N, C-alpha and C positions, 0 to 999 in steps of 0.2 A: 542319508538317502540321496540318490543322484538327481540331476536335473530332470531327466526323463520321467522319473517317478513323481517328482514334485509337480511336473506339468500334468501328468495323468490325474493326480489327486485334486489339483486345482480345477481341472476341467470337470471332474466328477462333481465337485461342489457347485460349480457355476451352472451346470446343466440342470440343477434341481432347485426348487424353491421349498418344497415340502416333501418329507419322506416318512414312510411307515417303517417302524423298526422291523428288521428281518431276523435278528438274533438276540432275543431278550436274555438268553442264558449267558452270553458273553458279557453283556452289560452288568448283569447281576454278579457274575464272577469278579468283575473289576471293582464293583461296589464293595464286595467282601474283602478283596485285596487292599483296598484303601480304607477299610474299616468304617464305611459310611452306610447309613440307612437311606432308604428312599426319601424319607422326610428330610434328612440332612442334605441330600443332593438337591432337593427342591428348593431349600433355603439358599444353597450356594449359587444356584442358577437364577434365582429370583422368580420362581414359578410356584404357584400354589401346589400343594400336595395333590389335590384332586385333579388338577390339570395334568400333572406329571403321570399320575396313575392312568388317566384316560389315554395318554399317549403310549404308555407301556403296555397297556392291554390291546392296543391297536384300534381303539375306537376313534382316535383323532391322530392326524399326522403331525410329526415334528416339523417345525419351521427350521430353516437353515441356521438362523441365529441361535436357536435353542440347542441345536446339535453342536454348534461351535462352543457354546457355554459348557455343555456336558464334556466335550473334548478337553477343554481347559481344566475343568473341575476334577476330572478323573485322570488327567494327564495321559490321555489316549494318544497313540500314534495315528497317523493318517491311515495306515493300513487297518488298525483296529476300528476306526470310525467306519471305514468301508465295509468291514466284516459285520459290524453291528447294524448299520443302517442300509 
C-alpha cells in the first residue's frame, strides 16, 4: 500500500471515534474464512458476547479501539476495515 493510501486510511480512522457497522456480511465472511465464531471473536478482542452482538446488530456503535482489535484479530486490511465500517 502506498503512502497516499496509508494517509487516507489514517485520516479515515482519526476523523471518527465511533462507527456503526455498514457491511455485516463482509465481517461474517471474514469470520468464516478465519474459522471463528462470533463468540470466539468476542474473546479475542476482550469484549462480552452480548456487547459484540449489540454492535453487530447496529444497536450500539463500535469504538475505534474495538475496530482496531477486530482488524488485528481477523487480519483485515485497511481497505477491508473501511468497507465493513
